[in-house]
C-alpha positions as CSV (number, residue, x, y, z in Angstrom):
1,M,2.8,19.6,-28.4
2,A,3.8,21.9,-30.9
3,R,2.7,25.4,-31.1
4,T,2.5,28.2,-33.5
5,T,4.2,31.6,-33.1
6,G,2.7,33.9,-35.4
7,F,6.0,34.7,-37.3
8,V,6.4,34.7,-40.9
9,S,9.3,32.0,-41.2
10,P,7.3,29.5,-39.3
11,A,4.4,30.0,-41.5
12,W,6.4,29.2,-44.3
13,E,7.8,26.3,-42.7
14,Q,4.1,25.0,-41.8
15,A,3.0,25.8,-45.1
16,S,5.8,23.7,-46.8
17,L,5.2,20.6,-44.5
18,L,1.4,20.8,-45.3
19,A,1.9,20.6,-49.3
20,E,4.5,17.5,-48.4
21,I,1.3,15.8,-46.3
22,L,-1.3,16.8,-49.3
23,A,1.3,15.1,-51.7
24,G,1.2,12.1,-50.0
25,E,4.4,12.2,-47.9
26,E,4.0,11.1,-44.4
27,R,5.4,14.0,-42.2
28,A,4.6,15.5,-39.1
29,Y,5.0,18.9,-37.3
30,R,7.3,19.1,-34.4
31,G,7.0,22.9,-34.1
32,S,9.3,25.6,-35.1
33,R,12.4,27.6,-34.0
34,S,11.5,30.3,-32.3
35,V,13.0,33.6,-33.6
36,A,11.6,37.3,-32.7
37,R,12.7,40.4,-33.6
38,L,11.0,44.0,-32.2
39,R,12.2,47.1,-34.4
40,A,11.3,50.4,-32.0
41,T,12.8,54.2,-32.3
42,D,16.2,53.8,-31.3
43,L,15.7,50.1,-30.1
44,D,16.4,46.8,-31.4
45,V,15.5,43.4,-29.7
46,A,16.0,40.1,-30.9
47,V,15.2,37.1,-29.2
48,L,15.9,33.5,-30.1
49,G,14.8,29.9,-28.4
50,E,12.3,29.5,-25.7
51,P,12.6,31.1,-22.3
52,E,13.5,28.1,-20.4
53,E,16.6,27.5,-22.3
54,M,17.9,30.7,-20.9
55,N,18.6,28.8,-17.6
56,A,22.1,27.8,-17.0
57,D,22.9,24.2,-15.8
58,E,26.2,22.5,-16.0
59,Q,25.6,21.3,-19.6
60,T,25.2,25.1,-20.7
61,E,27.7,27.8,-21.5
62,V,26.5,31.3,-21.0
63,V,28.0,34.3,-22.7
64,E,26.8,37.8,-22.0
65,I,28.2,41.4,-22.9
66,F,26.7,44.7,-21.6
67,N,27.8,47.9,-22.7
68,P,25.8,50.6,-21.1
69,L,27.4,53.4,-23.0
70,A,26.7,51.9,-26.4
71,G,23.0,50.6,-25.1
72,S,23.7,47.1,-26.0
73,Y,23.2,43.8,-24.1
74,R,23.9,40.5,-25.9
75,K,23.5,36.9,-24.2
76,L,24.1,33.7,-26.1
77,V,23.2,30.6,-24.5
78,V,25.1,27.3,-25.7
79,R,24.6,23.7,-24.8
80,H,26.9,20.9,-26.1
81,G,28.4,23.6,-28.6
82,V,24.8,24.2,-30.2
83,I,23.1,27.9,-29.8
84,V,19.5,27.0,-27.9
85,A,18.8,30.8,-27.0
86,A,20.0,34.0,-27.4
87,T,18.6,37.7,-26.5
88,L,20.2,40.8,-28.3
89,V,19.6,44.3,-27.3
90,G,20.9,47.5,-29.2
91,D,23.6,46.3,-31.7
92,L,22.4,43.6,-33.9
93,S,25.0,43.4,-36.3
94,H,25.5,39.8,-35.6
95,V,21.8,38.5,-35.5
96,G,21.5,37.1,-39.0
97,L,24.6,34.6,-38.4
98,I,23.4,34.1,-35.0
99,T,20.1,33.4,-36.2
100,Q,21.7,31.0,-39.0
101,H,23.7,29.1,-36.4
102,Y,20.5,28.7,-34.3
103,D,18.1,27.4,-37.0
104,R,20.5,25.1,-38.4
105,G,21.9,23.5,-35.3
106,T,25.6,24.5,-36.2
107,R,28.0,23.2,-33.5
108,L,30.5,26.1,-32.7
109,G,34.0,26.0,-32.1
110,P,35.0,27.0,-28.4
111,D,35.8,30.3,-28.9
112,E,32.9,31.0,-31.2
113,P,30.0,32.0,-28.8
114,G,32.3,35.0,-27.6
115,A,33.2,36.2,-30.9
116,L,29.7,36.1,-32.4
117,L,28.8,38.8,-29.7
118,M,31.4,41.0,-30.2
119,P,30.9,44.3,-32.3
120,P,32.0,44.2,-35.7
121,R,35.4,45.4,-36.6
122,P,35.6,48.3,-39.0
123,T,36.8,46.7,-42.1
124,G,36.4,47.2,-45.9
125,P,33.0,45.5,-47.6
126,T,33.1,41.9,-47.4
127,R,31.7,40.0,-50.6
128,L,29.6,37.7,-49.8
129,H,28.8,34.5,-51.9
130,D,25.9,34.9,-54.2
131,S,24.2,31.6,-52.4
132,T,24.6,33.4,-48.8
133,E,21.0,33.8,-47.5
134,I,20.5,37.2,-46.7
135,C,16.7,37.1,-45.7
136,S,15.6,34.0,-43.9
137,C,11.8,35.0,-44.0
138,A,11.7,35.0,-47.8
139,G,14.6,32.7,-48.6
140,V,16.6,35.2,-50.7
141,S,20.3,34.9,-51.3
142,A,22.6,37.7,-52.1
143,G,22.9,37.0,-55.5
144,E,19.3,37.6,-55.9
145,V,19.5,40.9,-54.1
146,R,22.9,41.7,-56.3
147,A,20.5,41.2,-59.4
148,C,18.1,44.1,-58.5
149,S,18.9,47.7,-59.0
150,S,16.9,49.4,-56.2
151,L,15.3,48.6,-53.1
152,E,12.3,48.6,-54.4
153,Q,13.0,45.9,-57.1
154,V,14.2,43.7,-54.6
155,V,11.1,43.9,-52.8
156,E,8.7,43.5,-56.1
157,T,10.8,40.4,-57.2
158,T,12.0,38.9,-54.0
159,R,9.9,39.9,-51.0
160,A,13.2,40.7,-49.0
161,T,12.8,43.0,-46.2
162,T,8.9,42.5,-45.9
163,G,9.1,39.7,-43.4
164,C,10.6,41.0,-39.8
165,G,12.7,43.8,-41.9
166,G,15.7,42.2,-40.0
167,C,17.7,41.8,-43.6
168,K,17.1,45.7,-44.6
169,E,20.5,46.9,-43.7
170,A,22.2,44.0,-45.4
171,V,20.1,44.4,-48.5
172,C,20.8,48.0,-48.8
173,Q,24.8,47.4,-48.2
174,L,24.6,45.0,-51.1
175,L,22.9,47.4,-53.6
176,G,25.2,49.9,-52.4
177,T,22.6,52.6,-52.1
178,T,22.6,53.2,-48.3
179,T,24.6,53.4,-45.3
180,P,23.7,51.0,-42.3
181,Q,22.2,54.1,-40.5
182,E,20.1,55.3,-43.5
183,A,19.1,51.9,-44.1
184,R,17.8,51.5,-40.2
185,A,16.2,54.8,-40.8
186,L,14.1,53.3,-43.8
187,G,12.4,51.0,-41.1
């Protein structure tokens, strides 16, 4: 039995499916992938997947990184090379990429689960392709963000950052208006 989650992305998925059904297509709702983010003062948390998927078995690879000094904990559960669940506390720098792999059912290489949990290496800015999705709640690409001149314009024209807010840092970095720390402070 499918269930609803109360989050933005599944609501869009359900609305799209309903439109297809109303247009006469034979479709069925099979449930949505569960992704939840909590943003509180000095605490960022993201959870992907169902709680029962967090249990390891012989078909499951579990990768965990715990850094009490940085206040971060990251756990990735992979079955047959595909992310089935994740818990991220503190450093959410890779949550967008992890969520994309989770949503798409991407088959990971043998070293990728560990690499996805490692903190980012300090490097110069990476140029994202215009078609790279930045906001999964509103389906906004890097090119759409770059076409705007301010965060306010991004919100008005694309609705990016208005769902879960997890893309705000990336949007601000693309605009070149704030540092990641300043973007976090914006909420």
